[in-house]
C-alpha positions as MATLAB code, in Angstrom:
seq = 'MTASNVEKAVVPPDHLAIWDDPREALYGRVTIDLETCDGCKLCTVVCPANILELYGPKDNLKVRIKEDFTGCMSCNNCYAICAGQAVIASEPYDFAGYYEQKRIGKFEFPRKF';
ca = [
      -8.089    7.979    6.251;
      -7.525    7.690    2.528;
      -5.718   10.057    0.204;
      -8.232   10.002   -2.624;
      -8.561   13.301   -4.478;
      -6.208   15.162   -2.120;
      -3.759   17.678   -3.552;
      -0.201   17.445   -2.222;
       0.910   20.274    0.092;
       3.666   22.644   -1.013;
       6.136   23.057    1.847;
       9.784   24.115    2.330;
      12.298   21.337    1.523;
      13.362   20.895    5.156;
       9.772   20.482    6.397;
       9.014   17.217    8.202;
       5.797   15.647    6.956;
       2.826   15.466    9.311;
       1.921   11.799    8.962;
      -1.797   12.100    9.609;
      -2.363   15.121    7.338;
      -3.513   13.704    3.969;
      -2.067   16.726    2.117;
       1.417   16.012    3.471;
       1.447   12.225    3.470;
      -0.161   10.751    0.358;
      -0.090    7.038    1.038;
       0.067    4.312   -1.569;
      -2.878    2.337   -2.820;
      -3.326   -1.412   -2.851;
      -5.070   -3.271   -5.661;
      -6.568   -6.699   -4.947;
      -7.760   -9.174   -7.578;
     -10.468  -11.129   -5.726;
     -10.716  -13.698   -8.525;
      -7.057  -14.678   -8.026;
      -6.872  -14.348   -4.212;
      -6.893  -17.753   -2.505;
      -7.110  -16.407    1.071;
      -3.732  -17.799    2.168;
      -3.213  -14.861    4.613;
       0.498  -14.446    3.849;
       0.056  -10.849    2.627;
      -1.643   -9.874    5.898;
       1.295  -11.282    7.853;
       4.049   -9.493    5.897;
       2.329   -6.085    5.620;
       4.301   -3.683    7.874;
       1.508   -1.069    7.732;
      -1.065   -3.680    8.838;
      -3.694   -2.533    6.328;
      -4.783   -5.950    5.012;
      -7.257   -8.371    6.584;
      -9.148  -11.541    5.658;
     -12.931  -11.554    5.329;
     -15.721  -13.737    4.020;
     -17.009  -17.229    4.743;
     -14.506  -19.715    6.154;
     -14.453  -21.797    2.955;
     -13.880  -18.754    0.687;
     -11.652  -16.256    2.521;
     -10.368  -13.231    0.610;
      -8.082  -10.343    1.525;
      -9.266   -6.742    1.687;
      -8.034   -3.353    2.847;
      -9.124   -2.439    6.364;
     -11.744    0.306    6.391;
      -9.771    2.592    8.700;
      -6.328    2.089    7.145;
      -3.892    4.967    7.522;
      -1.210    4.292    5.013;
       0.209    1.783    2.606;
       3.993    2.220    2.650;
       4.305    0.919   -0.928;
       6.827   -1.720    0.163;
       5.175   -4.322   -2.103;
       5.786   -7.149    0.360;
       2.227   -8.280   -0.435;
       3.081   -8.619   -4.118;
       6.383  -10.381   -3.457;
       4.818  -13.047   -1.220;
       1.566  -13.647   -3.135;
       1.919  -16.789   -5.267;
      -1.012  -15.791   -7.471;
       0.022  -12.117   -7.653;
      -3.458  -11.099   -6.482;
      -2.266   -8.218   -4.300;
      -0.044   -5.312   -5.346;
       0.750   -1.800   -4.151;
      -0.490   -0.028   -7.248;
       0.650    3.512   -6.407;
       3.696    4.606   -4.384;
       3.543    6.860   -1.329;
       4.540   10.490   -1.614;
       5.455   12.720    1.330;
       5.671   16.512    1.252;
       8.954   18.290    1.872;
      12.149   16.513    2.845;
      10.768   12.981    2.506;
       9.566   13.299   -1.067;
       9.428    9.983   -2.924;
      12.117    9.335   -5.525;
      10.663    8.460   -8.914;
      12.671    5.343   -9.672;
      10.195    3.527  -11.903;
       7.204    1.245  -11.694;
       6.867   -1.648   -9.297;
       8.176   -4.915  -10.702;
       8.587   -8.472   -9.493;
      12.022   -9.031   -7.892;
      14.885   -9.886  -10.243;
      15.890  -13.511  -10.740;
      19.568  -14.399  -11.003;
];
């Protein structure tokens, strides 16, 4: 299930989101740069939503989004672990009602001290 072209539901503030209703749970989107991806598989290992998989010939593996994915959590673990920065959660999730996403800014690489 994808959330493309789905309008967000308007619900009371104390409403709990129905996770498999695309109007109430608009999941994030993942962008993959296939030119940069080296097929290391690290992003597939760290993805808590389990939406990434490797595909292609053995000598040229690339990552892709599973066809039946049900929700990127916008954690950006894929971006943090990718050495070539080929994978990134490009849009945050947004849940209807009580769990509405806070708008705290765009995704960025972790700070360095």
